[in-house]
Residue, then its C-alpha position, 0 to 999 in steps of 0.5 A: m467474464f464469469s470464467l475469468r472472475l472464477a479463474v481470479v478468485c481460484i488463483w487468489a485463493i490457492a495463493i492464500i492458502v499456499s502461504i498459510a501452509v508455508i507460514g503455518p496456521g499455528t504461526l498465524l494464529n497464536n502470533y498474528h498480532r506479534y508478527f504484524t509489527p516491524h519486529g515481528i515481520h523481521q523476525l518472520v521474514l529471516s526465518y526463511g533464510d535465503y528466500a527472506s527478500i521473496i517471502y517479504i515481497g510476497m507479503q507485501a504483496l498480499r497484505p491487501f487481503t489482510f486488511l493491515p496498513a502498509t506502513p509497518f511492512t515498509i518500516a519492516g523492509g528498511y529494518i530487515f534489508g537496510h534503507y535502499y535495498g529495503l526500499f527496492l524490495s518495498t516498492i516492488g511489493t507495494t506496486i504488486a499489490a496495487t496492481i492486484s487491487f486495481f485489476m480485482s476492482r476493475y474486473l472482478f468486483r466493480d459493482y461492489i466496490k463502486n457501491k461500497l466506496g462510491g459514497k464514502y470516496a465521492g470526489v475520487g474519480d473524473r480526473l482520473g481519466e484526464k489527468g490520471i498520473f497526476v492525481v494518483m501520485a498526488m493521493r499516494l503522496i499525501p494519503v488522505v485516501p487510504f492506499d488500498a482504497v485508492s487502488y480500488v477506486a481507480g479500478i472502477s475509474s476510467i484511468g488506464y493501468r499504465d498511468y495508474i502504476i506510474g502515478t502509484v510508483l512516483g507517489e509512493l516513493p517519497g513516503a516509502f524512502i522515508f519509512t524504510m529510512l526510519g525502519s533501517s535506523l531503528k537499531n540505533i535509535e540515539s543516532p542523528y539519522f534516526i532523529l531526522s527520519l523520524i521527523f520527516a516520518i511525522i511531517l508525512l503522517l501530518l500531511p493529510i490533517f494539513y490537507k484537510q485544513l486547507v481544503k477547507s479554506p474559502g476558495q479552495k477544492d478538493l483534487t478529486v472530484q466525483i466518481k462516475 
């Protein structure tokens, strides 16, 4: 197990070093905040020409290691590549990111993550083994728990990878559809398409608030339970 952990950590480190080398240390240090906005990501990705799609997927896949939120990257996918192709690439990238986070949690940092997240997200657990697909899908669809935290908590639960990834893809698609739709319409903010996508995005962002109010009502229970 130690050799496996060492190998994965080495691969992870090499991937980050290569990414920094390709993008350029100066670019990251001087333009860190500017690049991690939809417009900034658009400039950075398109600067790689024919490799833009691969660079975008790679940025999505490595995003959890930067502790940056997923939403700007998803919006940028629509802004750069259009609604449907952006949705396709974004789904690939976020699925890879969710997979990496899941296996790192399960096989590399299980005890550490359990100690760190077990208290803060107490209530995200036992049902993952019984109704894992539904629970993961619900948490992706209604992001009460941050995207990466769901991946880490799923990794320390008993859910199988197949159920986890099916729930992830099904749960993230509606949100990704809306945010790539919003991104693709940013070039024409006077269009009805932009107004519609903005309304959907606002509703999606407000869902966690509505959910929290719902579970506070008498007789309502959270859809998640105690971590094992």
